[in-house]
C-alpha positions as semicolon CSV with decimal commas, in nm:
position;residue;x (nm);y (nm);z (nm)
1;X;0,000;0,000;0,000
2;X;0,138;0,340;-0,097
3;X;0,199;0,616;0,155
4;X;-0,127;0,784;0,254
5;X;-0,344;0,569;0,026
6;X;-0,693;0,717;0,005
7;X;-0,982;0,485;0,067
8;X;-1,348;0,516;0,144
9;X;-1,557;0,301;0,368
10;X;-1,877;0,166;0,220
11;X;-2,082;0,334;0,494
12;X;-2,204;0,622;0,270
13;X;-2,352;0,360;0,036
14;X;-2,470;0,111;0,297
15;X;-2,819;0,090;0,146
16;X;-2,676;-0,026;-0,187
17;X;-2,535;-0,367;-0,274
18;X;-2,169;-0,402;-0,186
19;X;-2,062;-0,438;-0,551
20;X;-2,238;-0,115;-0,651
21;X;-2,087;0,068;-0,355
22;X;-1,742;-0,040;-0,473
23;X;-1,812;0,082;-0,826
24;X;-1,922;0,423;-0,701
25;X;-1,625;0,457;-0,465
26;X;-1,387;0,382;-0,753
27;X;-1,567;0,638;-0,972
28;X;-1,503;0,898;-0,701
29;X;-1,128;0,845;-0,738
30;X;-1,039;0,616;-0,447
31;X;-0,793;0,327;-0,465
32;X;-0,903;0,141;-0,152
33;X;-1,224;0,036;0,015
34;X;-1,298;-0,038;0,379
35;X;-1,570;-0,301;0,403
36;X;-1,859;-0,201;0,630
37;X;-2,210;-0,345;0,668
38;X;-2,469;-0,332;0,390
39;X;-2,836;-0,365;0,472
40;X;-2,708;-0,434;0,827
41;X;-2,512;-0,739;0,711
42;X;-2,134;-0,757;0,680
43;X;-2,013;-0,887;0,341
44;X;-1,735;-1,063;0,536
45;X;-1,711;-1,141;0,906
46;X;-1,586;-1,424;1,126
47;X;-1,867;-1,655;1,014
48;X;-1,830;-1,601;0,638
49;X;-1,791;-1,893;0,402
50;X;-1,509;-1,918;0,150
51;X;-1,759;-1,840;-0,128
52;X;-1,875;-1,524;0,046
53;X;-1,517;-1,404;0,087
54;X;-1,438;-1,477;-0,279
55;X;-1,751;-1,288;-0,389
56;X;-1,661;-0,980;-0,183
57;X;-1,302;-0,983;-0,301
58;X;-1,418;-1,013;-0,663
59;X;-1,665;-0,724;-0,625
60;X;-1,385;-0,496;-0,505
61;X;-1,141;-0,616;-0,770
62;X;-1,397;-0,575;-1,050
63;X;-1,432;-0,211;-0,946
64;X;-1,056;-0,165;-0,939
65;X;-1,038;-0,130;-0,561
66;X;-0,818;-0,289;-0,297
67;X;-1,031;-0,411;-0,003
68;X;-0,761;-0,313;0,242
69;X;-0,970;-0,270;0,558
70;X;-1,249;-0,472;0,719
71;X;-1,471;-0,353;1,002
72;X;-1,427;-0,597;1,288
73;X;-1,631;-0,707;1,585
74;X;-1,543;-0,887;1,905
75;X;-1,764;-1,150;2,069
76;X;-1,652;-1,129;2,430
77;X;-2,002;-1,229;2,536
78;X;-1,890;-1,582;2,443
79;X;-1,612;-1,576;2,701
80;X;-1,246;-1,497;2,643
81;X;-1,140;-1,833;2,497
82;X;-1,427;-1,858;2,248
83;X;-1,393;-1,488;2,161
84;X;-1,025;-1,546;2,087
85;X;-1,100;-1,834;1,852
86;X;-1,371;-1,630;1,679
87;X;-1,141;-1,330;1,632
88;X;-0,865;-1,547;1,490
89;X;-1,114;-1,667;1,231
90;X;-1,201;-1,303;1,157
91;X;-0,831;-1,236;1,100
92;X;-0,805;-1,534;0,864
93;X;-1,111;-1,416;0,671
94;X;-0,977;-1,060;0,650
95;X;-0,650;-1,193;0,510
96;X;-0,838;-1,407;0,256
97;X;-1,033;-1,096;0,151
98;X;-0,704;-0,920;0,081
99;X;-0,708;-0,682;0,376
100;X;-0,418;-0,528;0,561
101;X;-0,627;-0,386;0,845
102;X;-0,910;-0,475;1,076
103;X;-1,084;-0,165;1,207
104;X;-1,158;-0,233;1,571
105;X;-1,429;-0,054;1,774
106;X;-1,343;-0,164;2,127
107;X;-1,638;-0,226;2,358
108;X;-1,898;-0,017;2,535
109;X;-1,976;-0,285;2,793
110;X;-1,797;-0,221;3,122
111;X;-1,804;-0,590;3,214
112;X;-1,578;-0,651;2,912
113;X;-1,322;-0,378;2,984
114;X;-1,072;-0,612;3,149
115;X;-1,105;-0,887;2,890
116;X;-1,078;-0,657;2,588
117;X;-0,700;-0,594;2,607
118;X;-0,651;-0,962;2,699
119;X;-0,833;-1,056;2,378
120;X;-0,622;-0,821;2,170
121;X;-0,302;-0,961;2,323
122;X;-0,425;-1,315;2,259
123;X;-0,482;-1,254;1,886
124;X;-0,197;-1,012;1,809
125;X;0,060;-1,274;1,713
126;X;-0,193;-1,443;1,485
127;X;-0,272;-1,109;1,320
128;X;0,095;-1,035;1,264
129;X;0,151;-1,378;1,109
130;X;-0,143;-1,320;0,876
131;X;-0,016;-0,977;0,769
132;X;-0,305;-0,800;0,941
133;X;-0,283;-0,489;1,155
134;X;-0,557;-0,430;1,412
135;X;-0,642;-0,060;1,429
136;X;-0,857;0,059;1,723
137;X;-1,056;0,377;1,681
138;X;-1,232;0,603;1,930
139;X;-1,587;0,474;1,959
140;X;-1,702;0,561;2,309
141;X;-1,690;0,315;2,594
142;X;-1,340;0,178;2,646
143;X;-1,200;0,390;2,361
144;X;-1,341;0,739;2,417
145;X;-1,048;0,980;2,375
146;X;-0,676;0,972;2,298
147;X;-0,582;0,886;2,654
148;X;-0,798;0,572;2,659
149;X;-0,659;0,473;2,320
150;X;-0,301;0,529;2,435
151;X;-0,362;0,330;2,754
152;X;-0,501;0,036;2,557
153;X;-0,224;0,055;2,300
154;X;0,037;0,043;2,573
155;X;-0,139;-0,240;2,762
156;X;-0,153;-0,461;2,453
157;X;0,201;-0,359;2,353
158;X;0,225;-0,542;2,021
159;X;0,323;-0,410;1,677
160;X;0,008;-0,562;1,523
161;X;-0,216;-0,352;1,749
162;X;-0,222;0,022;1,691
163;X;-0,463;0,315;1,675
164;X;-0,705;0,433;1,407
165;X;-0,754;0,801;1,479
166;X;-1,104;0,934;1,408
167;X;-1,121;1,308;1,486
168;X;-1,495;1,334;1,423
169;X;-1,568;1,063;1,679
170;X;-1,369;1,251;1,944
171;X;-1,611;1,543;1,910
172;X;-1,913;1,316;1,872
173;X;-1,864;1,097;2,178
174;X;-1,758;1,384;2,406
175;X;-2,021;1,624;2,263
176;X;-1,747;1,871;2,187
177;X;-1,588;1,869;2,532
178;X;-1,269;1,725;2,381
179;X;-1,134;1,844;2,047
180;X;-0,894;1,639;1,834
181;X;-0,661;1,934;1,787
182;X;-0,579;1,918;2,158
183;X;-0,469;1,554;2,155
184;X;-0,358;1,459;1,804
185;X;0,012;1,523;1,870
186;X;0,025;1,272;2,155
187;X;-0,138;0,994;1,955
188;X;0,023;1,036;1,612
189;X;0,318;0,803;1,676
190;X;0,082;0,520;1,775
191;X;-0,152;0,563;1,477
192;X;-0,161;0,324;1,183
193;X;-0,475;0,442;1,000
194;X;-0,672;0,766;0,990
195;X;-1,048;0,794;0,956
196;X;-1,160;1,104;0,771
197;X;-1,472;1,205;0,960
198;X;-1,598;1,550;1,054
199;X;-1,858;1,646;1,315
200;X;-2,091;1,937;1,376
201;X;-2,270;2,039;1,695
202;X;-2,619;2,180;1,736
203;X;-2,619;2,275;2,102
204;X;-2,517;1,947;2,267
205;X;-2,632;1,733;1,974
206;X;-2,339;1,607;1,763
207;X;-2,371;1,492;1,402
208;X;-2,106;1,306;1,203
209;X;-2,304;1,291;0,881
210;X;-2,099;1,584;0,759
211;X;-1,863;1,613;0,465
212;X;-1,503;1,671;0,572
213;X;-1,429;2,042;0,591
214;X;-1,789;2,138;0,666
215;X;-1,773;2,066;1,041
216;X;-1,558;2,145;1,341
217;X;-1,249;1,932;1,273
218;X;-0,943;2,131;1,166
219;X;-0,817;1,880;0,910
220;X;-0,516;2,087;0,796
221;X;-0,394;2,094;1,157
222;X;-0,478;1,730;1,229
223;X;-0,308;1,592;0,919
224;X;-0,005;1,819;0,961
225;X;0,046;1,708;1,323
226;X;-0,012;1,344;1,235
227;X;0,260;1,364;0,971
228;X;0,495;1,546;1,207
229;X;0,444;1,257;1,450
230;X;0,545;1,002;1,187
231;X;0,205;0,888;1,054
232;X;0,225;0,768;0,694
233;X;-0,065;0,524;0,687
234;X;-0,379;0,504;0,476
235;X;-0,680;0,730;0,523
236;X;-1,042;0,624;0,486
237;X;-1,344;0,850;0,445
238;X;-1,628;0,723;0,663
239;X;-1,909;0,981;0,636
240;X;-2,037;1,254;0,408
241;X;-2,329;1,492;0,437
242;X;-2,542;1,350;0,156
243;X;-2,753;1,037;0,142
244;X;-2,865;1,011;-0,222
245;X;-2,610;0,803;-0,415
246;X;-2,526;1,064;-0,680
247;X;-2,487;1,335;-0,416
248;X;-2,274;1,101;-0,205
249;X;-2,046;1,056;-0,507
250;X;-2,004;1,432;-0,541
251;X;-1,924;1,462;-0,169
252;X;-1,670;1,181;-0,191
253;X;-1,498;1,346;-0,487
254;X;-1,484;1,677;-0,299
255;X;-1,344;1,504;0,009
256;X;-1,079;1,325;-0,195
257;X;-0,961;1,654;-0,347
258;X;-0,968;1,832;-0,013
259;X;-0,773;1,574;0,187
260;X;-0,514;1,490;-0,079
261;X;-0,457;1,863;-0,117
262;X;-0,343;1,879;0,245
263;X;-0,059;1,631;0,191
264;X;0,271;1,771;0,059
């Protein structure tokens, strides 16, 4: 993967079939796709069959995209041992899909807070052997702000487990009390992937369905400080302001031009 490869998640097109989402993302100028749910079903997860993985990989390839990231999910409700086995299968399926990253969301269940880093430590060697990096993003719960992310990163302490920084989620989950500009410098060196997501606030009501540059995130500052801290990883657009497919395509094209224009 080239330095700062630009991808899009399939979230803006999650009401379309996965293959059509890939076609539209490629038309907007992106080289990579991050595989999210469609019609509330993941094209590939830990339970996918070989045929399902082949079909998803073909849909991306037919559009000219690299399916380099897969949205992951833990199943700690099964217990640590079973959750470990399940996540190792997720890693194997992600590798078969052609991914380099699993995007990890942590957990919002306090009863799982102690087991979560144990799970990540238990699967990290397997991920590294499979050529997969696990990238944890801020998503509330155990991974709310940079400090929680740093603490988890340092507890797991494995090169296969790093951070996916999502500046829009920092504003969203703290309702604007924490801003990414205040913490990005301390997390840059631990970050492997960057989620391009903005956020607006209406009083205390946050909204991430915003095209990058139209909300509160200072992307020129964030990207500059990430690069100063050594970040050279891929970037994935997660949200835009539109919902109609043609309008989404226009927003994705605008985002691509905006973000790539910030990189020397």
